[in-house]
C-alpha positions in Angstrom: 0.0 0.0 0.0 3.0 2.3 0.4 3.2 3.8 -3.1 6.1 6.1 -2.2 8.4 3.2 -1.2 7.7 1.5 -4.5 8.3 4.6 -6.5 11.8 5.1 -5.0 12.9 1.5 -5.7 13.2 0.4 -9.3 14.7 -3.1 -8.8 12.1 -5.7 -7.8 14.6 -7.7 -5.8 15.6 -4.6 -3.8 11.9 -3.9 -3.2 11.4 -7.5 -2.0 14.3 -7.2 0.4 12.9 -3.8 1.7 9.5 -5.3 2.3 10.9 -8.4 4.0 13.1 -6.2 6.2 10.0 -4.2 7.3 8.1 -7.4 8.3 11.1 -8.9 10.0 11.6 -5.7 12.0 7.9 -5.7 13.0 7.9 -9.4 13.9 11.0 -9.1 16.2 10.2 -6.0 18.1 8.6 -5.9 21.6 8.2 -8.7 24.1 5.9 -10.8 22.0 6.7 -9.4 18.5 4.1 -9.4 15.8 2.1 -12.5 14.8 0.9 -13.3 11.3 -1.9 -15.6 10.8 -1.7 -16.8 7.1 -4.5 -19.0 5.9 -3.3 -19.5 2.4 -0.9 -22.5 2.4 1.2 -21.2 -0.5 1.6 -17.7 1.0 2.4 -19.3 4.4 5.2 -21.4 2.8 6.5 -18.3 1.0 6.7 -16.3 4.2 8.4 -19.2 6.0 11.0 -19.4 3.2 11.7 -15.6 3.2 11.5 -14.6 6.9 13.7 -16.6 9.3 13.1 -15.6 12.9 
């Protein structure tokens, strides 16, 4: 949803790393972190392969 972040990054791989870093940061902050409940099995597998906590 952040159209400004996407505009400033031209390389799709760099954008992917940027987004992953945002989620990784959110998931590891605080006492309990941030939890994601992913129903779609393929999307869940994708997140597991990209974000190692």
